[in-house]
N, C-alpha and C positions, 0 to 999 in steps of 0.2 A: 871774282871781279871786284875791284876796289873803287873803280871810277866808271860811271855810266855815261857821262857827258860826251856828246858827239858820236856815240855809238848807235847801233841800230837794233831795234827789237821787232820781231815778227810775232803776231798774235792771232791764233785761229779762234773762231767764235768771237771775233773782235768787235762786232757791230753793236753789242749790247752786253748787259750784265757784268760778270766778272772780267770778261775779256776787255770790254771798253774801260772798265775801272783800272785794269793794269796799264792800258794804253795811256790813260790820263796821268797815271803815276810816272810812267816812263817819260812822258813829255815834260812833266815837272822836273824830272831829273836831268833834262837836257838831251834826251835821246830822240833820234828819228824813229818813226813807227810805221810799220806796214801792217795794216789790218787785213785779215782774211776772213771771209764769211760767205755762206751760201746764199744769203738774202741780200741781193744787190741794192734794194731800196734802203734797207737799214744801214748797209755798208756806206752808201753815199752820204747819208745823214751823219753817221759817226765821223767820217773823214772831215766833213764840213765843220762839225763841232770842234774837233781837234785843231783844225787850221785856224778857227776863230780864237782858240786859246793860244795861238802862236806856236803850235807844235808842228814840226815838219812831218807831215803824215800823208800817206797814200793808201789806196785800197786795192785789193785783188779778190775777185770771186774765186772761192776755193771750196770744193766738196772734199772734206777730209776722208770720206769713205772710199775715195778713188786715189790710188797711188800716183797716177800721172798728173792729176789735178794738183796734188801737193808739190810734186816735183816742178811743175810749171810755176807755181806760186813762189817756190824757192828761187828759181831762176829770175823771175820778174823782180823779186826783192833785191837780189844782187845787182841786176841791171839798173834798178832805180837808185839804190843807195850805195852801191859799191861793195859793202861788206855787211855781214850779219853777225851779231854777237850774242843776242839773247833770243831764244826761241821758246814761245809759250804754246804748248800743245794743249789748248784749253777747250776747244769745241766739245760739247757734250749734250746728250739727250737722256730722257728718263722714260723707262717703261717697266711695267710690273703687273701684278695681279695674282689671283689664286693659281696654284700650281697646275690645275687642269684647264686654265683659261688663257694662259699666255700663248700667243700665236707664234709660229715659226718666224714670221716676219719681224716680230718685236725683238726676238733674240738676235736675228741677223742684223737688224738696224742698230741695236744698242752696241753689239760687239764691233760692228764696222766703224761706227763713229767714235765711241768712247775708248776702245782698245786699239784697233788697227789705225785709227786716225793718229794716235800717239806714236805708234810704230813708224808710220810713214813720215811724220814730222821729224822724228829722231834721225831716220836714215837719209831723208832728202837734204837736210841742212848740214849734216856732219862734214861732208867734203868741203863745203863752203867755209865752215868755221876752221877746219884744219888748214885750209889754203892760206888764210891770212896770218895764222900763227900767233894771234894776239890773245888766245883763250876765248872762252865763252861760257854760256850758261843756258841750260834747259830748265824750264818749269813745266812740269806735267800735271795737269789738273786731275786729281782724283776726288776724294770726298771723305768725310767721316764714315761714309758707307764703304770705304776701302779699309777701314779699321774695325768696324763693328757691323754685324749683319742685321738688317731690318727685314722681318718677315713680310713677304708680299712684294719685295723689290729685288728679286733674285737676279734678273738680267742686269740691272744697274749695278748691284753689289758685285756681281762676278766681274764686270768690266773694271770697276774701281779697285777691287782687290788686285787685279792684274796690273793696273797702272802703278800701284804701290810697289809690287814685287819687281816689276821690270825696272822701275826707277832706281830701286836699291841696287840692282845688278849693274845698271849702266853707270851709276855713280862710282862704283868700284872700278869699272873698266876705264873710265875717262879721266879719273882724277889725275893721273900722271901726265896728261896732256893739258892740264890747266883748264879743263872744261868741267864745270860743275853741273850737277843735276839735283833739282829739288822736286819734291812731290807735294802739291798743294792739296790739303785735306780740310776744306771748310765744312762747317755745319750749315745751318740755315742762313742763306743770304738772299736778300730781296732781289730776285731775278725773275726771268720768264721761263724757267726750266719746266714749270708745270704745264706750259703750252708749247713744249719743244716740237710737238708733232706738226706745227705750222710749217716747218721746213723739211718734213719727212720726204725722202726721195721716193719717186713712184715705184721703183723696183722692189721696195720693201712692203708694198701693199698699204692698204688703209690702216690707220691706227685703230686698235681695238682694246680700249681700256675697259676691262670687265670689273673694275673695283666698284664697290658700293658707292653710290653718289655722295653719301654723307662722308664716307672715308676719303673720297677724292677731294671733296671741298675742305675737309680738315687738313689734308696734306698741303693744299694750296694756301690755306691761311697760315700754316707754319712757315712756308716760304715767304709769303708777303710780310710776315712779322719778323723776318730775319734781319741781320745787320746790313748796314749800308754797304754796297759793293765797293765803294771808294776806300773803305777801311781795309778791304782785302787787297786792293791794288797797292796801297801804301805798305802793307805787311809784306807783300811779295818783294818790293824793292828792298826793304830791310833785309830780307832773307837772302836775296841774291848777293848783296854786299857782304853778308856774313857767311856766305857759302853754307847755308843750312840745308840739310837733306830733307827734313820734314818741316813743312810750313803749316802750322795750326793757327786758326783764327778764333776758335771758341774754346778757351782754356777751361771753361766750366764743364766741358764734355769729357774731361780727363777721367772721371770716375767710371764712365761707361767702358772705356778701353781697359781700365784697371781691372774691372770685373771680368772681362774676357781673358786678360792675361792671367788672372788668378785661377780661372777655370782651366786654362791650358796647363799652368804649372801643376795644378792638382792632378790632371790627367797623367802627366809625366811621373808624378809620385806614385800613382796607382800602378803605372807600368813597372816601376822599380820594385813593387811588392807583388807583382803578378806571378802566381805559380807557374803559368805557362812559360815564363821567361827565366825562371830560376835555373842557375847553373850555366846560363849562356855566357860564353867567354869572349864573344865578339866585341871588339872595340872600334868605334867609328874612327877613321884615320884622322890624326891630329892636323893634317894639312888642310882639312876643311875649316873654313872660317867665314864669318859673315862680314860683308861690306869691307873687305880688306883690299 
């Protein structure tokens, strides 16, 4: 997409943090914005803020862990603004802990929101974007935890690795239809992710953070010391206009990924020298390609 003015964006987790920052940036670019969030009080305040900034904005309560809720939000967005061009599957939660302490509900909650919430957003809005034929763009929020693994955050990391992989595949599928897909991988951003359990749905049970209190506070301080979320919103607009697949906001974290890539490359080299594989004449079909 080369021009956002007059078009409409939909943002989950839009009442605060990165979601609201994207909404502000979209409004500055002249877009209409539909905010979606599970917290109705925060949602109302966010819509009021955007309206005071002269942004044409509305809000809809949406639980991204429920397919029908996302589908209703998509319909309400089209009913309100006529068309949708940019969809930001941004709502996310954080859970983790020692391997023997993470509860089943923590896994279910994290996967339902961070992974399936993205799936539902992609699927619910695709028919609407296709219908107007003007092209569009998805932004799926992952994390640097979708590029590098942090011990003790396995549910979160699993969900974010999945968002990266799915977005790569969808980008290849939808490119021919002039529908872009980006995956947002920020590092530490000053948001309320450390208290995401405030909106935890009852069906997932009570949050059970078994981390050491000092470690939990350290993680909180890392988040609170992160970059201003409005920087992220501005970066997202840049990336949509440039049709970038990967959106990074912390370039100083590149060496962490490079270390992982180096280790993976070394593992392939060890496989090439493996006695167990010597004499193997199998060749992977050349038709297999990445992001094609």
